[in-house]
C-alpha positions, 0 to 999 in steps of 0.5 A: 685500123680504126677502133670502134665501138669498143666502149665509150670514153666518157664512161665513168671514172670510178675505180674499177679496182675499188669496185671489184675489190667490194666483191658483193654482188648488189641485190636486185631491187623489187619493183612492180609485181613480177618485175625486178629492177637492179640498184642503178636501174640499169637492168629491168626484168619483166615477166612475160607469157609462157615462162619468159623473163625479158631483162632490158640492158639500159646502163644508166651511167653511160650512153652506151651499154658497155661491159664494166663495173656496173654490168659486172656488179648488178647482172649476175645476181639478177640472172642467178635470182631468175635461174632459181625461180621455177616460173622462169623457162627461158630468159631474154636479153634485149637492149633499151638503148640503140646498140645491144652491147658496144664492147668493153668500158675501155677506161675502166679497163685501163685502170686495172691495167696499170696494177699489172698481169694478175689483177688483169687476168682476175678482175677482167678475163676471169670475171667476164668468163665466170659469168658468161660460163654460168650465162651458158650453163644455166636456162636457155637465154635468148639474145635479142640484138640491135645495133652494135654487139661488139667485143664483149657484147659479142662474147655475150651473145655467144654465151646465150642459146639462141641469137636473133639479129635485128637487120641493123645488128653488127656483131664482131670481135674488134679487140684485135684493133686494140691490139688485144684478142677476146678475152671473155671467151670469144676466142673459145666460143666462136670457133665452137659456133660458126667453125675454125675456118669462119672464126679465124678472119673474124677474130684476126681482123675484127671485122664485123658482120651485119645480120644477114651476113651472120645468119649466113655464118650461123653466128645467129639463128634469126633476123628480122625488122628492127620494129619486131626484134621484141615481139620476135624474140618473145615469141621465139623464147616461148616456143622454146620454153614449150618445146616447139623451137629447139636450140640448135647444138653448137658445132654442127656442120654440114657438107665439106665443112664438116669434114674439114673441122673435123680434120683440123681437130683430128690430124696434126698435118691438116691443123699445121697447114690451117694455121700456118696459112692463117700466120702467113697472111697476117705476116703478109699484111701486118709485117709482124708488127701487130702481135695480137693476130698472132696470139690469136691463132696461138691460142685457138691452135693450142686449145684444139692441140689440147683438146680444151677449145671451150673447156677451162684450160682453154679459157686460161689459155685465153686470159693468159694471152689477153693479159700479156697482150695488154701490156704491150707497147702496141696495144698501148699505142692502139688504145691511145688512138682510140682515146684520141679519135673519141676526143676528136668526136667532140666539137671544142669550138663554140658558137657552131651555126647549123648548116644544112644545104651545101654547095660543092664547087668542082665535080672531080674526084675530090668535089664529088667525094665531098658531095658523097660524104656530105649527102650521105650524112643527111646534107642537101648538096648542090654539086656545081661544075663548069662543064656538063661533061665533068658534072656527069663524071661526078655524078656518075662516080657517086652513083657507082659508090651508092651501087656498090653499097647495094651490091654489098648489102650495106644499103638497100636500093630504097636507102640510096635513092632517098639520099640520091634525092638530096643531091642535084647536079648543076652547071654555071648556065643552068637557069635555076643554079642561082636559086640553089646557091641563094639558099646554101649555108656553106660553099666548099670549092674544090677547083684547080690550085690556082689563086686567080681561079679561087678568087674569081669563084669567091667573087661570083659566089658572094654576088649569089649566097646569103651574107651568113654562107661560109666558104671553105676552100679544100686547097692542099697547097695555097695559104688560106690568108691569100685565098681569103683576100678575094673576099668581101667577107673574108671572116666567112672564109676557112680552109677544109682540106680533105684527103683523097679518096675523100669517102675512105680517108677520115682525116680533115684539116681545118684551116682558119686564117688570122681573121676567120671569125671563131664561129666559122671554125666551130661551124666547119669542125662541126660540119667535118663531125657530121660527115663522119670526118676526124676534124683537126684544126692546124695552122695557115702555113705551108703545107698545113700539117700533114703535107708539112710532115710529108715534105722532109719525108719526101725530101729524105726518100729522094735522097735514099732513092739515089743511094741504093741499087734498088729504089724499091729497097725504100718501099719494102723497108717503110712497109716492113716498119708499119707504113700502109706504103712506101714512099715510091708507091705513095709518089705514084699514088698521089702523083709524081708531080704533086709530090714534087710540088709539096717539096718545092712549096716547103723549100723556102719555108723550111729551108735546111730542113728540106735540104737533103735531095738533089733538085737537078735530079727531081728536075730530071725525073719530071723531064723524063715524063714521070708523073705518077701512076694515073698518068702511066708513068710513075717510078714504078711498072705496075702489072695490069689490074685487068683480069683475065676473063673466060675459061682460058683466063682462068687457067692463065691465071692459075698457072702464070706467076703473078705479076710484080711491081718493079722499077719503071726503066724510064725513071731508072735511066733518068735517075742513073746520072745522079746516083750515089749508091752506098752501103744502106740497110733497111734499118738505115732506110726506116731510120732517116725517113721516119726520123724526118717525118717525126722531127717535123711533127715536133716542129709543128707542135712547137711553132703552134701548127697543131694544138697538141700532141693528140691532134698531131698523133691523130692526123699523123695516123688517120692522114698518111698511115703513120704506123698505128701500133706506135700510136702517131709520131708523139706517142713513138717518141714517148715510148723511145724517150725523148732523151734517147730520140734526141740523141738519135737525131743528133747522130743522124745530123752528124752523119747526114747533115743538118736537116736532121737537127732535133727541134728545140722543143725536143732538145729541151725535152731531153733534159729530163726525159719529158713526155708529149703525153703526160 
């Protein structure tokens, strides 16, 4: 899970505790007749016809509207004044920024959290709950929502009586992505408004709803064009004031939903079944590693059982659970990802030049993916392939993904057609191909991992492209310094290693070689940021960072696979630890041939750190034709992904048990002569595989492969899915303690050999139990 728009990490660092302690609300100042302006200028109220007061929210000390000190200090007295004014019949809240309210001010919240549970309950939950309770209890309030209304922003609009969403609106409760639950009334008001069945998935996953989805779910009452939001809100408010428009009652459901909602409230056996299913779903997807969704289930269930949903006791249950979650290590890990990802959204390198025209060489899976994320973000893209059929496959892949967006209503047909107009497909022999290349600012090659091929391509490009053009290689295994030897302008050559599938994976490794100009590095990072990626600059060494850490992970997996009765045990243990998939499925997904190539590529460089696996056994697996899932010959036999069609197919699917993944008999037979089965527990598997990954990450920091621990944590989580709740390998070691983790590695080294020998950096840190993150 990636935390989005929950607050601005660059927010003011004034002490939340000191501000809250002052407790005297700032009185609003009078401006022009009929206008009220808060002391900071963040809130401005204008009187409109029909007894409507329009309050514009535009925090002056922040790029986003966030729920923090300024909000909770200046907004309540304004609302109180409007409640007392007999001329005001209805209050409209609208944003002066792109987004309505993007969430809580996380850095401010972190300052309160260090002072313990009671401070969190009182200064965060109770303060916000108290204000929203007054908001809900007074005169009618209309929320005019544009952009993001997430977290505290969503809870604000839930406290309003009527909600209008512009078509660009996104409404949700993503607190769970920070290891929290909504703490300002969200667990109480959301189920009351849209029903328990609809609310639980929103609360447990943090998934936001777009405007039309929100309208269907009765989360909002009306939608409109962005340009019409203010006018629509004012007309609606005036109609509420004169009685033409009635405010919908909360909790009024129709048809079957009404019976189900009533049954959940009234009958314990129905309630138990619903929440048991919800818990089972959470356990299946998280293996119990994330306490927040389980606490959400408990809070909502207890609120219903005690008939206190939306009542003081329900809010107390919410505040107590929020404070408990805020102090968990899982929440600390997830919050660190929020701060880390926020930091990586800024380019730390100076001198970036403007890039508008990009040429992508190779229309395969990676090339088409790079072209797609580039054109989607406003670049003009030329995708070039040697063969027409290859080009058409790449263009089809991009069109298919764009069509899915239209089908899911994430974009209109007009939107995708406009985007597609900036993408041109080319082959080498087209007459106008050189014309496109002559205006290119950046070439990204995504062709075969063959040094000669790459050298030839660079020479061909440099004969056409302008002198300022940067040439980037999407290599995953070749040294960028070796690739640059084929260039007459090596200072313009850099590595840009994307991860598959490109349209979904956020990480981008930027790999300069010794001669790459700093401005080129800055430009590559800037392009990555615009593509929506999380760029991490790494050293030009075998495997770079992510694959360098995966090498020992693969090595230990290929050792353990021969020590257990069924190698599927490895996958179960690693998924239970918190990875999205286990090592055998990972090898099948990326390609067994690719995984083994990574292993081979790193053996010469890492030496004893890659000494666990039996090379002869790996060669036997290759010789047996085990190549991976896409070849139909991986470690695992996968059930068919084709669903039966028609009535017979539907009936068959209902009565037949779901097929499971099982070991591929061909792989099992190839491995049999090398098996050395012993007693290996799931905990042994987790300890050994994870230790190899974590220790190599520390070696990378020690050897300057990554710039800092934050980069390493982000790359590990967003590149290979290192358990997000840990915050990444370096946060994980910090939580265990460097002394204890070093001792853990030394014990493993005594048991299994020198491949577990801890990095010297960790040995030195262990002397004082030092931390990677200060």
